[in-house]
N, C-alpha and C positions, 0 to 999 in steps of 0.2 A: 470516269477514269482518265479521259484525255487531260482534263484540267489538273487532276492530282498527279498524273504522269509529268505534265509540264512543270508544275511546281517542285516535284521531286527532282527533276533534272536540274532545275535552277539551283536548288539547295545543294545538290552534289557538286555543281560547278561554281559554287560561290567563291572558291579560291581563284578561279579564272577571272571572275568579275572584279574581285578585290585587286588582283595583280594588274589588270588592265587599267583600272582607274588610278592606281598608285603611279603607274608609268605615265598616264596622261597628266596627272598633277605635277609630276617631276618635270615633264616636258614643258608644261606651261610656266612653271617656276623658272626653268632654264631660259626660256624665251624672254621672260619679263625681267630677270635679274642680270642676265649676261649682257653687258654693255656692247660687246663686240657683235651682237646679233641685233639686227634692226628689223623689227616686225611690229606692225600696228595691231591694236586691239581687235580690229575687225578681222584681220588675217588670222590671229590666234583663235578667235571664236569660230571662224570658218574651218580651220584645221581641226578643232575639237569636234565640230559637227560631223565632218567627214569621217573622222576616226570612230566616233560613237556609232554612226549609222552603219559603217562597214563592220564594226564589231557585232552589232545587233544582227545584221544579215548573216554573218558568219556563225553566230551563236544559234540562230534558227536553223541554218543549214545543217550544223552538226547535230542539233536536236533530232531532226528527222532522220539523219543517217544512223545515229547511235541508238535510237529507240525502236528501230524496226523489229528487233527480236522481242522487246517488251510488248509491243503492240500485238504481235502474233500470239504471245502468251495470253494476253487479255482476250483475244478472239477465241483462243482455245478454251479459256475458262467459261466463256459464254456458250460454247458448243462442246460440252464435255464428252459427247459420244462420237465426235469426229476423230479421224485418224490424225493424231498429233504430229506425226512426221510430215504428212502432206500440208498441214496448216503452217508449220514452222518453215518447211522448205529449206533452201540453201541460205546460210548465214555468211556474213562478210568478215566481221571482226573476230579476232583471235579469242577474246573472252567469251563471245557468244558461241563460237565453235566448240570451245572446251565445255561450256555448259550443255550444249547439244549432245556431245559425246557422253557426258555424265548421265543425261536423261536416257539416251539409248541404252546404256549399260544397265541403268536401274530398271528400265522397261523390260529388258531381256530377263533380268533376275526375277522381277515380279511375275512375269508370264510363266517362267519355269516353276516358281513356288506355287502359283495359283493352279497350275496343271497338276502338281503333286497333291495339293490340298483337295482339288476336285476329284482326283482318282481315289484318294483316301476316303473322301465323303461318300462317293458312289459305292465303294467297297463296304463301308460301314452300314449304309442304308440297305444294300442288298443283303448283307449278313443279318441285319435286324429284321428285314422282311421275311427272310428264310426262317429265322428263329421264331417269329410270331406264327408263321404258318405251321412250323413243326409243333408248336404248343397247341395250336388249334386242332390238330388231328387227335391227340388224346382227349382233348376237351369234348370233341364231337362224340368220341367213343363213350366217354363218361355220361354224356347227355342221353345216349341210347340206353345205357344201363339203367340210368335213373328213371327214364320213361317206362321201362319194363317193370320196375318195382316202386312206382310212385307212392303207394300207400304205406310204404315202410317209413316209420318216423325218422330213422337215421338218414334216409335218402332225402326226406323233406328238409331236414336240418342242413344238409349239404347243398341243397339246390340254390339257396340264396347266395352262398359263398361262391358256388360255381358261376353264378350269374355275374357277380362282381368281378371275378377274375376274367371272365369272357369280355365284359365291357371294357376293362382296362387294356386288355390285349388289342381289342378292336380299335380303341382310341389311339393306341400307339401305332397301329398299322396305318390309320388314316393320317396321323401326324407325319409319318415318314413319307407318305405319298403326296403331301401337300405341295411340294415343289413341282410336281408334274401336273398339277391341277389345270394350269393354263392351257395345256394341250390334251387334256384327258376329260373333257366334259362335252355333253351334247344337249343343247336346249331343244326340247320337244314337248308336245302336249302329253302330259302324264296324269292318269287318275291316281291321285295321291292317297285316296281313301284306303285301298287294300294295303298299301305300305304302312299306313298308320296303324291299322288293325294288327299287322304283323309285329310292329314295334311294341304295341300294347301287350300282345301275347308273350313276347320275349321277356317283358318285365313283370309278367303276371305273378310269378313265384315271389318276387320281392314285394309286390302289392299285397298278396295274400298274407305274407309274413307280418306285415304291418297293418293289415286290415284297411287298406286304402282302396277306395272305389274310384273307377274311371268312368266318366260320363262323356258321351259324344253327342254333340249338337250340330245339326245341319243335315244336308242331303247325303244320300248313300254314294254319291259320286262327287268328286272334287277335282275337276280337270283344270290343271294349271300348266303354264309354260315353265319347265324346270328341267333339271337333270335327274334321271331315274336312279342313279347310283349315289350321288352326293347328297341330294335333298333329303332322303330318308335318314341319313346319318345326322343331319341337322335336327330333325324331329326327335331322333333317339337321344341326342344330347339334352334337348330341352325337356323331354319326358323324364330322363334320368335325374336331372336337376330337380324337377318337380317332385318325384318320388323321394329323393334323398332328403329334401327339406320339409316334406309334408308331415304333419303330426299323425300319430296312430289313430285310425278311425276317420281320417280326413278324406276329402274328395278332390280329385283332379278333373277339371273340365276341359275338354278339347272341343273348340268351336270353329266350324268352317263358315266362312262368309265370302260372298262375292259382291257384296255391297261396297259402295265407295269407289275410289279411283282404281284400286288394285285388289285382287283376291287376297285373302288373308287367312292364316291359321293361328288361332290364339290358344295357348295352353296356360290354364290358371290353376294355381294350387292354393291351399289354405295354410301355408307355412308362416314362419315368423316375419316374412317380408325382408326387404333389403333397405338398410339405412340410406338416406339421401346422399350421404357422403361417400358411399360405396358405389352408387349407380354409375357415375362417369367412368369407373375403372373396372367394372365387372368383366369387360371383354378383353382386358389386357392379359397377356400370357403370364401364367404363374400367380395371378392375383386371386386370393381366396376370400378376401374381405374379413370383417370381424367375426361373422358366423362361422366361416370356414376355419379360422384359427382356433375358435373355441371348441367346435365339434370335431376338428381334425379329420373330416371326411372329404374335403375338397382337394382336388389336384391343381386347380387353376388352369386346366387345359380345355375342359369341355366347352365352355362358352367362347373361349378364344377360337377354338376350331370351328364352332358353329358360325361365328361372326365372320371369320376369314373366308371360309368356304362360301357363305352366303353372299359376301361382297363380290366374289369372283364369278358366281353364276347368276347374279342379279336378284338375289333374295335378300331383302332388307330385314334386319332384326331390330325390334323395339321392345323396351321393357317399361312396365308400369308397376310400381310396388308401393304398398303402404305398410309400415311397420306394425306388426300385430294382426294384420288382416290377410296378407298373402301377396302373391306376385303373378303378374300376367306377362308372358313372353309371347310376342306376336311376330309371325313371319309374313312379310308381304312379298307376293310373287309378281313378276313382270307380266305384262300383257303382250299379245302377239305383235302388236304394232310397234313395240319397243325392241323387237328381235334384231332389226337391222342396226339399231344404235349399239346394241350389245355386241354384235359381230364386229362393228367398227372398233369398239373398245378392245375387243379381243385381238383384232389385227394389230392395233397400235401396241398393245402389250407384247405381242410376239416380236414386233419390229424392235422395240426397245430392248427386249431380251437378247435378240440377235446382235444388235449393236454392242451391247455390253459384253457378250461372249467374244465378239471379234476384236474388241478393243483390249 
């Protein structure tokens, strides 16, 4: 930046340089052609040297005086979370002062607009959360009614639709809470096995409808370091995807493993698989892939939420798929000796968030 700033300054002051050398040439011509002026060539060269050196020194002096504001802006660009008013400080030149006043006014207007947008966003999120909770109340009542008359064919036909509606609302609720995840999770030793059983039971009606079997492999206990609220949601999203794309009469395998560097949970289906061209983008928000566009059953949010939540609580997601054979989604859990590192990452994230809110 310093070199580009120097050459930029030279380019802007090229008229100064041109004017100086024009005056110098005129003076030399006057000394050489005017017979009334007696001056030796050595004296003329000495005069030229003195003038050029003095001009260069003056030019360098003006460069450092006039680019103070620009160098402060460059420093601010390298430290974007710093208080820009403290970095810039007091300016001397009128043009720099006018620019500083413009920046102050723009900063004030931006802060006011950001405050309004933040208040509006909080209002929308709170309204959406309340709306989802209001919808969950009648859904719970419907669940109780269906449980009392489970053998009724009409109730059985409604159960899968009820489940899809419940999952969509739950997905939306977690999506609206995503911004608070950095301060709303707790890493602790959790037996994930009962949570997985609960998620399988939740999807049981959907599996019965499509005659899909679920097999569990591994021990009856699966103690991992994770968050007891957010981690089951990741499992739910992966199970939902597996059921959604499994063929009728297929089998979903859930395998617990503590072998290798990290404990892992693998969910394998016998679906159509994911094309290799789709795999790099399946965790992007709103991306449904070729299969999702054809079947029109994908929202493009499930895997995005699972990956985003997993990254923030230290659960890594990996996918392995073969077209025509099925897909395996694996969740890798952190170990206890990585807890301190995760806490440092969390503290850093909080500090960055605080700096952004203050700026």
